[in-house]
MMTF fields as JSON, N, C-alpha, C and O atoms, coordinates in Angstrom:
{
  "mmtfVersion": "1.0.0",
  "mmtfProducer": "UNKNOWN",
  "numBonds": 507,
  "numAtoms": 508,
  "numGroups": 127,
  "numChains": 1,
  "numModels": 1,
  "chainsPerModel": [1],
  "groupsPerChain": [127],
  "chainIdList": ["A"],
  "bondAtomList": [4, 2, 8, 6, 12, 10, 16, 14, 20, 18, 24, 22, 28, 26, 32, 30, 36, 34, 40, 38, 44, 42, 48, 46, 52, 50, 56, 54, 60, 58, 64, 62, 68, 66, 72, 70, 76, 74, 80, 78, 84, 82, 88, 86, 92, 90, 96, 94, 100, 98, 104, 102, 108, 106, 112, 110, 116, 114, 120, 118, 124, 122, 128, 126, 132, 130, 136, 134, 140, 138, 144, 142, 148, 146, 152, 150, 156, 154, 160, 158, 164, 162, 168, 166, 172, 170, 176, 174, 180, 178, 184, 182, 188, 186, 192, 190, 196, 194, 200, 198, 204, 202, 208, 206, 212, 210, 216, 214, 220, 218, 224, 222, 228, 226, 232, 230, 236, 234, 240, 238, 244, 242, 248, 246, 252, 250, 256, 254, 260, 258, 264, 262, 268, 266, 272, 270, 276, 274, 280, 278, 284, 282, 288, 286, 292, 290, 296, 294, 300, 298, 304, 302, 308, 306, 312, 310, 316, 314, 320, 318, 324, 322, 328, 326, 332, 330, 336, 334, 340, 338, 344, 342, 348, 346, 352, 350, 356, 354, 360, 358, 364, 362, 368, 366, 372, 370, 376, 374, 380, 378, 384, 382, 388, 386, 392, 390, 396, 394, 400, 398, 404, 402, 408, 406, 412, 410, 416, 414, 420, 418, 424, 422, 428, 426, 432, 430, 436, 434, 440, 438, 444, 442, 448, 446, 452, 450, 456, 454, 460, 458, 464, 462, 468, 466, 472, 470, 476, 474, 480, 478, 484, 482, 488, 486, 492, 490, 496, 494, 500, 498, 504, 502],
  "bondOrderList": [1, 1, 1, 1, 1, 1, 1, 1, 1, 1, 1, 1, 1, 1, 1, 1, 1, 1, 1, 1, 1, 1, 1, 1, 1, 1, 1, 1, 1, 1, 1, 1, 1, 1, 1, 1, 1, 1, 1, 1, 1, 1, 1, 1, 1, 1, 1, 1, 1, 1, 1, 1, 1, 1, 1, 1, 1, 1, 1, 1, 1, 1, 1, 1, 1, 1, 1, 1, 1, 1, 1, 1, 1, 1, 1, 1, 1, 1, 1, 1, 1, 1, 1, 1, 1, 1, 1, 1, 1, 1, 1, 1, 1, 1, 1, 1, 1, 1, 1, 1, 1, 1, 1, 1, 1, 1, 1, 1, 1, 1, 1, 1, 1, 1, 1, 1, 1, 1, 1, 1, 1, 1, 1, 1, 1, 1],
  "groupList": [{"groupName": "MET", "atomNameList": ["N", "CA", "C", "O"], "elementList": ["N", "C", "C", "O"], "formalChargeList": [0, 0, 0, 0], "bondAtomList": [1, 0, 2, 1, 3, 2], "bondOrderList": [1, 1, 2], "singleLetterCode": "M", "chemCompType": "L-PEPTIDE LINKING"}, {"groupName": "PHE", "atomNameList": ["N", "CA", "C", "O"], "elementList": ["N", "C", "C", "O"], "formalChargeList": [0, 0, 0, 0], "bondAtomList": [1, 0, 2, 1, 3, 2], "bondOrderList": [1, 1, 2], "singleLetterCode": "F", "chemCompType": "L-PEPTIDE LINKING"}, {"groupName": "CYS", "atomNameList": ["N", "CA", "C", "O"], "elementList": ["N", "C", "C", "O"], "formalChargeList": [0, 0, 0, 0], "bondAtomList": [1, 0, 2, 1, 3, 2], "bondOrderList": [1, 1, 2], "singleLetterCode": "C", "chemCompType": "L-PEPTIDE LINKING"}, {"groupName": "SER", "atomNameList": ["N", "CA", "C", "O"], "elementList": ["N", "C", "C", "O"], "formalChargeList": [0, 0, 0, 0], "bondAtomList": [1, 0, 2, 1, 3, 2], "bondOrderList": [1, 1, 2], "singleLetterCode": "S", "chemCompType": "L-PEPTIDE LINKING"}, {"groupName": "ASN", "atomNameList": ["N", "CA", "C", "O"], "elementList": ["N", "C", "C", "O"], "formalChargeList": [0, 0, 0, 0], "bondAtomList": [1, 0, 2, 1, 3, 2], "bondOrderList": [1, 1, 2], "singleLetterCode": "N", "chemCompType": "L-PEPTIDE LINKING"}, {"groupName": "ARG", "atomNameList": ["N", "CA", "C", "O"], "elementList": ["N", "C", "C", "O"], "formalChargeList": [0, 0, 0, 0], "bondAtomList": [1, 0, 2, 1, 3, 2], "bondOrderList": [1, 1, 2], "singleLetterCode": "R", "chemCompType": "L-PEPTIDE LINKING"}, {"groupName": "GLY", "atomNameList": ["N", "CA", "C", "O"], "elementList": ["N", "C", "C", "O"], "formalChargeList": [0, 0, 0, 0], "bondAtomList": [1, 0, 2, 1, 3, 2], "bondOrderList": [1, 1, 2], "singleLetterCode": "G", "chemCompType": "PEPTIDE LINKING"}, {"groupName": "GLN", "atomNameList": ["N", "CA", "C", "O"], "elementList": ["N", "C", "C", "O"], "formalChargeList": [0, 0, 0, 0], "bondAtomList": [1, 0, 2, 1, 3, 2], "bondOrderList": [1, 1, 2], "singleLetterCode": "Q", "chemCompType": "L-PEPTIDE LINKING"}, {"groupName": "THR", "atomNameList": ["N", "CA", "C", "O"], "elementList": ["N", "C", "C", "O"], "formalChargeList": [0, 0, 0, 0], "bondAtomList": [1, 0, 2, 1, 3, 2], "bondOrderList": [1, 1, 2], "singleLetterCode": "T", "chemCompType": "L-PEPTIDE LINKING"}, {"groupName": "ALA", "atomNameList": ["N", "CA", "C", "O"], "elementList": ["N", "C", "C", "O"], "formalChargeList": [0, 0, 0, 0], "bondAtomList": [1, 0, 2, 1, 3, 2], "bondOrderList": [1, 1, 2], "singleLetterCode": "A", "chemCompType": "L-PEPTIDE LINKING"}, {"groupName": "LEU", "atomNameList": ["N", "CA", "C", "O"], "elementList": ["N", "C", "C", "O"], "formalChargeList": [0, 0, 0, 0], "bondAtomList": [1, 0, 2, 1, 3, 2], "bondOrderList": [1, 1, 2], "singleLetterCode": "L", "chemCompType": "L-PEPTIDE LINKING"}, {"groupName": "ASP", "atomNameList": ["N", "CA", "C", "O"], "elementList": ["N", "C", "C", "O"], "formalChargeList": [0, 0, 0, 0], "bondAtomList": [1, 0, 2, 1, 3, 2], "bondOrderList": [1, 1, 2], "singleLetterCode": "D", "chemCompType": "L-PEPTIDE LINKING"}, {"groupName": "VAL", "atomNameList": ["N", "CA", "C", "O"], "elementList": ["N", "C", "C", "O"], "formalChargeList": [0, 0, 0, 0], "bondAtomList": [1, 0, 2, 1, 3, 2], "bondOrderList": [1, 1, 2], "singleLetterCode": "V", "chemCompType": "L-PEPTIDE LINKING"}, {"groupName": "PRO", "atomNameList": ["N", "CA", "C", "O"], "elementList": ["N", "C", "C", "O"], "formalChargeList": [0, 0, 0, 0], "bondAtomList": [1, 0, 2, 1, 3, 2], "bondOrderList": [1, 1, 2], "singleLetterCode": "P", "chemCompType": "L-PEPTIDE LINKING"}, {"groupName": "HIS", "atomNameList": ["N", "CA", "C", "O"], "elementList": ["N", "C", "C", "O"], "formalChargeList": [0, 0, 0, 0], "bondAtomList": [1, 0, 2, 1, 3, 2], "bondOrderList": [1, 1, 2], "singleLetterCode": "H", "chemCompType": "L-PEPTIDE LINKING"}, {"groupName": "TRP", "atomNameList": ["N", "CA", "C", "O"], "elementList": ["N", "C", "C", "O"], "formalChargeList": [0, 0, 0, 0], "bondAtomList": [1, 0, 2, 1, 3, 2], "bondOrderList": [1, 1, 2], "singleLetterCode": "W", "chemCompType": "L-PEPTIDE LINKING"}, {"groupName": "LYS", "atomNameList": ["N", "CA", "C", "O"], "elementList": ["N", "C", "C", "O"], "formalChargeList": [0, 0, 0, 0], "bondAtomList": [1, 0, 2, 1, 3, 2], "bondOrderList": [1, 1, 2], "singleLetterCode": "K", "chemCompType": "L-PEPTIDE LINKING"}, {"groupName": "ILE", "atomNameList": ["N", "CA", "C", "O"], "elementList": ["N", "C", "C", "O"], "formalChargeList": [0, 0, 0, 0], "bondAtomList": [1, 0, 2, 1, 3, 2], "bondOrderList": [1, 1, 2], "singleLetterCode": "I", "chemCompType": "L-PEPTIDE LINKING"}, {"groupName": "GLU", "atomNameList": ["N", "CA", "C", "O"], "elementList": ["N", "C", "C", "O"], "formalChargeList": [0, 0, 0, 0], "bondAtomList": [1, 0, 2, 1, 3, 2], "bondOrderList": [1, 1, 2], "singleLetterCode": "E", "chemCompType": "L-PEPTIDE LINKING"}, {"groupName": "TYR", "atomNameList": ["N", "CA", "C", "O"], "elementList": ["N", "C", "C", "O"], "formalChargeList": [0, 0, 0, 0], "bondAtomList": [1, 0, 2, 1, 3, 2], "bondOrderList": [1, 1, 2], "singleLetterCode": "Y", "chemCompType": "L-PEPTIDE LINKING"}],
  "groupTypeList": [0, 1, 2, 3, 4, 5, 6, 7, 5, 6, 6, 2, 6, 6, 8, 1, 9, 10, 1, 10, 9, 11, 12, 10, 13, 5, 14, 8, 1, 8, 9, 8, 10, 10, 15, 16, 10, 10, 2, 7, 15, 10, 12, 6, 3, 3, 17, 16, 9, 9, 9, 7, 3, 10, 13, 10, 10, 1, 13, 10, 18, 8, 17, 19, 14, 10, 10, 19, 5, 10, 5, 7, 5, 10, 11, 12, 12, 5, 2, 1, 10, 2, 5, 7, 7, 16, 9, 13, 11, 3, 3, 5, 13, 11, 13, 10, 10, 7, 8, 12, 18, 14, 10, 7, 3, 12, 1, 3, 3, 16, 13, 2, 13, 12, 8, 18, 1, 7, 10, 1, 1, 5, 7, 13, 1, 10, 6],
  "groupIdList": [1, 2, 3, 4, 5, 6, 7, 8, 9, 10, 11, 12, 13, 14, 15, 16, 17, 18, 19, 20, 21, 22, 23, 24, 25, 26, 27, 28, 29, 30, 31, 32, 33, 34, 35, 36, 37, 38, 39, 40, 41, 42, 43, 44, 45, 46, 47, 48, 49, 50, 51, 52, 53, 54, 55, 56, 57, 58, 59, 60, 61, 62, 63, 64, 65, 66, 67, 68, 69, 70, 71, 72, 73, 74, 75, 76, 77, 78, 79, 80, 81, 82, 83, 84, 85, 86, 87, 88, 89, 90, 91, 92, 93, 94, 95, 96, 97, 98, 99, 100, 101, 102, 103, 104, 105, 106, 107, 108, 109, 110, 111, 112, 113, 114, 115, 116, 117, 118, 119, 120, 121, 122, 123, 124, 125, 126, 127],
  "secStructList": [7, 5, 7, 7, 7, 1, 6, 6, 7, 7, 7, 7, 7, 7, 5, 7, 7, 7, 7, 7, 6, 6, 5, 7, 6, 6, 7, 1, 1, 5, 2, 2, 2, 2, 2, 2, 2, 2, 2, 2, 2, 2, 6, 6, 7, 7, 2, 2, 2, 2, 2, 2, 6, 1, 7, 7, 7, 1, 7, 2, 2, 2, 2, 2, 2, 2, 2, 2, 2, 2, 2, 2, 6, 2, 2, 2, 2, 2, 2, 2, 2, 2, 2, 2, 1, 7, 7, 7, 7, 7, 7, 7, 7, 7, 2, 2, 2, 2, 2, 2, 2, 2, 2, 2, 2, 2, 6, 6, 6, 1, 1, 7, 2, 2, 2, 2, 2, 2, 2, 2, 2, 7, 1, 7, 6, 6, 7],
  "xCoordList": [16.334, 16.569, 15.23, 14.336, 15.112, 13.898, 14.252, 15.106, 13.607, 13.814, 12.788, 11.629, 13.239, 12.332, 11.729, 12.429, 10.425, 9.732, 9.068, 8.091, 9.597, 9.018, 9.689, 10.893, 8.906, 9.439, 10.099, 9.506, 11.316, 12.039, 12.735, 13.348, 12.642, 13.318, 12.438, 11.228, 13.049, 12.291, 12.343, 12.396, 12.33, 12.411, 11.089, 10.073, 11.113, 9.92, 9.066, 7.908, 9.601, 8.847, 8.854, 8.208, 9.578, 9.625, 10.744, 11.624, 10.685, 11.738, 12.329, 11.658, 13.557, 14.197, 15.231, 15.76, 15.505, 16.456, 17.877, 18.114, 18.796, 20.205, 20.943, 20.82, 21.703, 22.398, 23.894, 24.378, 24.625, 26.075, 26.664, 26.468, 27.378, 27.814, 28.87, 28.944, 29.688, 30.728, 30.201, 30.938, 28.956, 28.351, 27.571, 26.773, 27.8, 26.987, 25.795, 25.971, 24.584, 23.419, 23.288, 23.44, 23.009, 22.833, 24.117, 24.059, 25.268, 26.55, 27.498, 27.374, 28.438, 29.477, 30.725, 31.717, 30.681, 31.777, 31.605, 30.523, 32.627, 32.491, 32.742, 33.341, 32.284, 32.487, 33.975, 34.431, 34.719, 36.154, 36.886, 37.752, 36.549, 37.173, 36.809, 37.657, 35.555, 35.138, 35.909, 36.349, 36.072, 36.801, 38.272, 38.817, 38.906, 40.299, 40.423, 41.365, 39.479, 39.478, 39.311, 40.038, 38.356, 38.11, 39.308, 39.631, 39.958, 41.145, 42.279, 42.941, 42.502, 43.561, 43.221, 44.106, 41.968, 41.54, 41.687, 42.015, 41.444, 41.543, 42.976, 43.188, 43.946, 45.347, 45.943, 47.128, 45.14, 45.6, 45.777, 46.149, 45.529, 45.627, 44.428, 43.356, 44.602, 43.462, 42.585, 43.015, 41.366, 40.458, 41.049, 41.01, 41.589, 42.157, 43.338, 43.429, 44.245, 45.401, 44.964, 45.514, 43.985, 43.475, 42.853, 43.051, 42.099, 41.447, 42.475, 42.305, 43.539, 44.562, 45.369, 45.954, 45.409, 46.17, 45.37, 45.926, 44.074, 43.224, 42.956, 42.973, 42.707, 42.416, 40.968, 40.126, 40.68, 39.324, 39.155, 40.079, 37.98, 37.688, 36.708, 36.095, 36.556, 35.628, 36.236, 37.246, 35.642, 36.245, 36.157, 35.395, 36.954, 37.015, 35.669, 35.346, 34.893, 33.587, 32.67, 31.816, 32.842, 32.051, 32.325, 31.407, 33.573, 33.936, 33.358, 32.847, 33.435, 32.852, 31.338, 30.777, 30.694, 29.254, 28.972, 28.019, 29.782, 29.621, 29.79, 29.023, 30.785, 30.998, 29.852, 29.481, 29.298, 28.127, 26.953, 26.268, 26.733, 25.651, 25.869, 24.924, 27.126, 27.438, 27.185, 26.659, 27.55, 27.288, 25.787, 25.38, 24.972, 23.529, 22.948, 21.837, 23.687, 23.211, 23.886, 23.634, 24.721, 25.467, 24.568, 24.925, 23.425, 22.548, 22.09, 22.037, 21.762, 21.304, 22.463, 22.311, 23.604, 24.77, 25.201, 25.48, 25.258, 25.685, 24.719, 25.146, 23.422, 22.44, 22.678, 22.636, 22.928, 23.209, 24.484, 24.524, 25.514, 26.785, 26.667, 27.27, 25.9, 25.742, 24.964, 25.088, 24.179, 23.483, 24.477, 24.226, 25.593, 26.592, 27.637, 28.078, 28.027, 29.136, 29.087, 28.738, 29.442, 29.504, 30.574, 31.608, 30.325, 31.292, 32.593, 32.558, 33.723, 35.001, 35.254, 34.738, 36.044, 36.422, 37.25, 38.135, 36.952, 37.638, 37.992, 37.223, 39.149, 39.565, 39.271, 39.591, 38.669, 38.38, 37.097, 36.083, 37.14, 35.924, 34.924, 33.744, 35.374, 34.508, 33.663, 34.221, 32.331, 31.476, 31.685, 31.529, 32.034, 32.271, 33.495, 33.468, 34.555, 35.748, 35.489, 36.038, 34.673, 34.29, 33.526, 33.713, 32.666, 31.904, 32.82, 32.616, 33.823, 34.78, 35.538, 35.761, 35.928, 36.597, 35.669, 36.092, 34.4, 33.422, 33.217, 33.172, 33.095, 32.949, 34.155, 34.02, 35.319, 36.561, 36.622, 37.13, 36.112, 36.159, 35.117, 35.373, 33.951, 32.913, 33.327, 33.119, 33.907, 34.306, 35.837, 36.386, 36.508, 37.974, 38.699, 39.81, 38.103, 38.798, 38.526, 39.017, 37.763, 37.381, 38.19, 38.551, 38.484, 39.276, 38.533, 39.16, 37.214, 36.436, 35.192, 34.176, 35.264, 34.107, 32.845, 31.741, 32.977, 31.779, 31.013, 29.788, 31.727, 31.101, 30.464, 29.34, 31.183, 30.661, 29.431, 28.508, 29.406, 28.222, 27.014, 25.953, 27.17, 26.053, 25.625, 24.434, 26.58, 26.239, 25.551, 24.53, 26.109, 25.62, 24.24, 23.349, 24.065, 22.81, 21.793, 20.642, 22.208, 21.313, 20.736, 19.568, 21.571, 21.208, 22.269, 23.454, 21.891, 22.905, 23.596, 22.943, 24.894, 25.677, 25.304, 25.262, 25.038, 24.701, 23.211, 22.801, 22.416, 20.963, 20.393, 19.182],
  "yCoordList": [5.534, 6.943, 7.619, 7.035, 8.838, 9.606, 10.903, 11.658, 11.161, 12.387, 13.409, 13.409, 14.265, 15.176, 16.213, 16.815, 16.411, 17.451, 18.454, 19.105, 18.574, 19.475, 20.837, 20.946, 21.85, 23.204, 23.674, 23.597, 24.158, 24.747, 23.709, 24.067, 22.459, 21.422, 20.986, 20.819, 20.805, 20.436, 18.962, 18.589, 18.114, 16.678, 16.091, 16.784, 14.82, 14.142, 13.534, 13.195, 13.389, 12.807, 11.294, 10.67, 10.703, 9.237, 8.645, 9.352, 7.351, 6.638, 5.585, 5.102, 5.243, 4.183, 3.504, 4.094, 2.257, 1.465, 1.722, 1.941, 1.692, 1.872, 0.694, 0.448, -0.029, -1.222, -1.028, -0.967, -0.931, -0.808, -2.191, -2.767, -2.724, -4.115, -4.376, -5.496, -3.397, -3.645, -3.516, -3.752, -3.149, -3.012, -4.284, -4.749, -4.834, -5.96, -5.349, -4.746, -5.489, -4.851, -5.163, -6.309, -4.144, -4.205, -4.556, -5.047, -4.314, -4.584, -3.415, -2.701, -3.221, -2.209, -2.826, -2.134, -4.09, -4.857, -4.832, -5.157, -4.461, -4.425, -5.804, -6.669, -5.997, -7.263, -7.514, -8.656, -6.475, -6.617, -7.084, -7.956, -6.517, -6.963, -8.405, -9.179, -8.768, -10.143, -11.094, -12.156, -10.719, -11.582, -11.73, -12.833, -10.65, -10.73, -11.649, -12.436, -11.546, -12.403, -13.867, -14.731, -14.151, -15.524, -16.101, -17.278, -15.283, -15.748, -16.121, -17.14, -15.309, -15.618, -16.871, -17.663, -17.047, -18.239, -19.47, -20.556, -19.296, -20.385, -20.897, -22.092, -20.012, -20.437, -20.969, -21.3, -21.052, -21.692, -20.798, -21.277, -19.547, -18.627, -18.831, -19.229, -18.566, -18.64, -17.4, -16.402, -17.481, -16.333, -15.14, -14.013, -15.39, -14.305, -13.658, -12.432, -14.468, -13.924, -13.173, -12.119, -13.712, -13.039, -11.696, -10.704, -11.672, -10.427, -9.39, -8.201, -9.826, -8.885, -8.302, -7.227, -8.99, -8.472, -7.46, -6.799, -7.339, -6.404, -5.154, -5.199, -4.029, -2.781, -2.742, -2.078, -3.445, -3.518, -2.579, -2.383, -2.006, -1.064, -1.634, -0.88, -2.944, -3.556, -4.826, -5.308, -5.372, -6.516, -7.818, -7.934, -8.779, -10.091, -10.814, -11.596, -10.562, -11.206, -10.85, -11.649, -9.668, -9.256, -10.173, -10.538, -10.544, -11.43, -12.821, -13.438, -13.313, -14.62, -14.61, -15.585, -13.527, -13.405, -13.371, -13.995, -12.659, -12.577, -13.949, -14.316, -14.698, -16.042, -16.977, -17.859, -16.786, -17.566, -17.278, -18.195, -16.002, -15.612, -16.205, -16.653, -16.205, -16.78, -18.289, -18.829, -18.963, -20.411, -20.705, -21.727, -19.828, -20.017, -19.822, -20.269, -19.165, -18.853, -19.705, -19.493, -20.644, -21.435, -22.158, -22.276, -22.637, -23.36, -22.465, -22.902, -21.23, -20.289, -19.901, -19.885, -19.594, -19.19, -20.327, -20.099, -21.559, -22.699, -22.969, -23.34, -22.785, -22.97, -21.995, -22.379, -20.734, -19.74, -20.097, -20.019, -20.486, -20.815, -22.063, -22.127, -23.048, -24.283, -24.046, -24.821, -23.003, -22.658, -22.239, -22.426, -21.678, -21.193, -22.238, -22.342, -23.007, -23.936, -25.026, -24.777, -26.224, -27.337, -27.037, -26.447, -27.438, -27.196, -27.95, -29.113, -27.306, -27.986, -29.049, -28.957, -30.042, -31.052, -30.384, -29.578, -30.728, -30.108, -31.164, -32.092, -31.009, -31.92, -31.326, -31.927, -30.159, -29.481, -30.018, -30.159, -30.318, -30.837, -29.745, -30.036, -28.489, -27.386, -26.893, -26.464, -26.944, -26.48, -25.006, -24.625, -24.182, -22.77, -22.608, -21.824, -23.336, -23.245, -23.845, -23.362, -24.877, -25.414, -24.371, -24.254, -23.619, -22.566, -21.442, -20.884, -21.108, -20.071, -20.519, -19.719, -21.776, -22.294, -22.249, -21.909, -22.592, -22.558, -21.127, -20.882, -20.203, -18.79, -18.302, -17.559, -18.729, -18.344, -18.916, -18.26, -20.126, -20.728, -20.117, -19.985, -19.745, -19.145, -17.753, -17.401, -16.966, -15.597, -15.482, -14.58, -16.383, -16.471, -15.256, -14.941, -14.594, -13.467, -12.124, -11.088, -12.141, -10.899, -10.698, -11.675, -9.438, -9.192, -9.488, -9.86, -9.332, -9.603, -10.413, -9.84, -11.738, -12.572, -12.301, -12.54, -11.816, -11.508, -10.353, -10.4, -9.336, -8.21, -8.688, -8.306, -9.521, -10.031, -10.904, -10.876, -11.678, -12.472, -11.555, -11.831, -10.466, -9.543, -8.854, -8.634, -8.514, -7.877, -8.853, -8.526, -10.031, -10.995, -11.54, -11.606, -11.928, -12.546, -11.547, -11.906, -10.31, -9.282, -9.728, -9.489, -10.371, -10.884, -10.481, -10.512, -10.104, -9.83, -11.136, -12.167, -11.083, -12.28, -12.849, -14.066, -11.982, -12.431, -12.384, -12.519, -12.199, -12.204, -10.919, -10.816],
  "zCoordList": [-17.512, -17.737, -18.011, -18.624, -17.554, -17.753, -18.47, -18.005, -19.589, -20.354, -19.843, -20.258, -18.943, -18.243, -19.18, -19.994, -19.053, -19.818, -18.88, -19.25, -17.68, -16.686, -16.734, -16.965, -16.517, -16.427, -17.71, -18.786, -17.597, -18.719, -19.61, -20.615, -19.252, -20.043, -21.207, -21.056, -22.351, -23.549, -23.868, -25.04, -22.859, -23.09, -23.543, -23.6, -23.861, -24.376, -23.269, -23.511, -22.075, -20.975, -20.968, -20.127, -21.895, -21.977, -21.134, -20.643, -20.985, -20.283, -21.21, -22.123, -20.976, -21.748, -20.868, -19.925, -21.197, -20.419, -20.905, -22.093, -19.982, -20.283, -19.659, -18.459, -20.461, -19.982, -20.179, -21.31, -19.067, -19.116, -18.873, -17.803, -19.847, -19.792, -18.729, -18.222, -18.369, -17.372, -15.944, -14.987, -15.801, -14.483, -14.164, -14.978, -12.995, -12.527, -11.803, -10.744, -12.344, -11.74, -10.251, -9.829, -9.478, -8.027, -7.279, -6.151, -7.889, -7.247, -7.482, -8.476, -6.575, -6.774, -7.376, -7.603, -7.629, -8.213, -9.728, -10.216, -10.483, -11.936, -12.53, -11.889, -13.745, -14.444, -14.691, -14.617, -14.977, -15.225, -13.975, -14.054, -12.83, -11.575, -11.262, -10.819, -11.49, -11.257, -12.165, -11.725, -13.423, -14.353, -13.936, -13.99, -13.528, -13.073, -11.862, -11.763, -10.955, -9.772, -10.172, -9.681, -11.061, -11.49, -12.246, -12.092, -13.052, -13.79, -12.844, -13.039, -11.832, -10.879, -10.082, -9.761, -9.77, -9.06, -9.955, -9.476, -11.247, -12.211, -12.353, -12.559, -12.247, -12.395, -11.096, -11.051, -10.046, -8.824, -7.618, -6.547, -7.761, -6.631, -5.71, -6.166, -4.441, -3.524, -3.711, -4.29, -3.217, -3.313, -2.571, -3.063, -1.402, -0.604, -1.327, -1.38, -1.884, -2.605, -3.858, -4.179, -4.557, -5.758, -5.398, -6.098, -4.303, -3.873, -3.441, -3.711, -2.772, -2.311, -3.458, -3.318, -4.582, -5.724, -6.55, -7.427, -6.275, -7.016, -6.199, -4.969, -6.877, -6.154, -5.664, -6.268, -4.582, -4.056, -2.876, -2.086, -2.765, -1.696, -0.675, 0.082, -0.648, 0.276, 0.843, 0.33, 1.887, 2.576, 1.773, 0.813, 2.197, 1.566, 1.627, 0.733, 2.66, 2.791, 1.617, 1.233, 1.056, -0.101, -1.281, -2.015, -1.465, -2.571, -2.35, -3.284, -1.124, -0.84, -1.073, -1.573, -0.715, -0.959, -2.465, -2.931, -3.211, -4.657, -5.305, -6.196, -4.863, -5.397, -5.015, -5.79, -3.827, -3.42, -4.358, -4.81, -4.642, -5.563, -6.947, -7.596, -7.395, -8.703, -8.699, -9.672, -7.625, -7.528, -7.588, -8.14, -7.03, -7.055, -8.455, -8.738, -9.312, -10.664, -11.743, -12.929, -11.369, -12.344, -13.343, -14.515, -12.906, -13.832, -14.977, -16.127, -14.671, -15.699, -16.621, -17.842, -16.037, -16.824, -17.745, -18.922, -17.212, -18.023, -19.176, -20.269, -18.936, -20.017, -21.159, -22.328, -20.824, -21.863, -22.621, -23.849, -21.892, -22.54, -23.416, -24.488, -22.967, -23.755, -25.043, -25.991, -25.086, -26.332, -27.408, -28.599, -26.992, -27.943, -28.284, -29.428, -27.282, -27.496, -26.423, -25.269, -26.838, -25.886, -24.842, -25.156, -23.621, -22.539, -22.822, -23.225, -22.617, -22.856, -21.781, -20.667, -22.13, -21.141, -20.061, -20.346, -18.817, -17.698, -16.661, -16.411, -16.07, -15.004, -13.627, -12.602, -13.614, -12.345, -11.725, -12.41, -10.428, -9.774, -9.403, -9.206, -9.304, -8.888, -10.069, -11.079, -9.964, -11.055, -11.416, -12.576, -10.434, -10.726, -11.625, -12.574, -11.337, -12.183, -13.565, -14.555, -13.646, -14.951, -15.763, -16.974, -15.083, -15.751, -16.219, -17.297, -15.418, -15.813, -17.069, -17.977, -17.118, -18.323, -19.525, -20.63, -19.311, -20.399, -20.891, -22.097, -19.978, -20.32, -21.112, -22.083, -20.686, -21.351, -22.77, -23.679, -22.963, -24.295, -25.235, -26.432, -24.712, -25.56, -26.026, -27.187, -25.135, -25.47, -25.446, -24.812, -26.125, -26.051, -26.635, -26.21, -27.573, -28.21, -27.521, -27.969, -26.456, -25.783, -24.508, -23.851, -24.143, -22.932, -21.635, -20.643, -21.621, -20.407, -20.777, -21.171, -20.652, -21.0, -20.186, -20.677, -18.972, -18.169, -18.819, -18.931, -19.238, -19.944, -21.239, -21.565, -21.973, -23.241, -23.031, -23.845, -21.95, -21.617, -21.472, -22.032, -20.725, -20.496, -21.784, -22.0, -22.638, -23.91, -24.864, -25.47, -24.988, -25.965, -25.593, -26.44, -24.338, -23.924, -23.372, -23.124, -23.182, -22.628, -21.286, -20.981, -20.507, -19.187, -18.189, -18.519, -16.984, -15.97, -15.57, -15.411, -15.414, -15.095, -13.731, -13.552, -12.784, -11.433, -11.146, -9.994, -12.147, -11.958, -11.449, -11.255]
}
């Protein structure tokens, strides 16, 4: 954000950072939508079925790309989560679903753990 001090405006001319926790930086996908998608996938729904149940304004390929980006960042996300709590035992073979369970256990009392991850660690969830 820029506090304009040009012309008739009485601003200070300084800049400051603004961090909105429900926004995934550089994405049009919100953290809440991502969490709803991951939760439906966690309970056994397919990615396509989960995406069709949400009010999305973009194609299914966008979701697959988003999940690919998340898979590329799992090492960073898991490190942050392990600092807070040991990973729960999981019978799931997919590392992404294991991470979703871990995220859910660390922020169990919150409605959107992805948002809470960004607030608590001051890090974008998708990098």
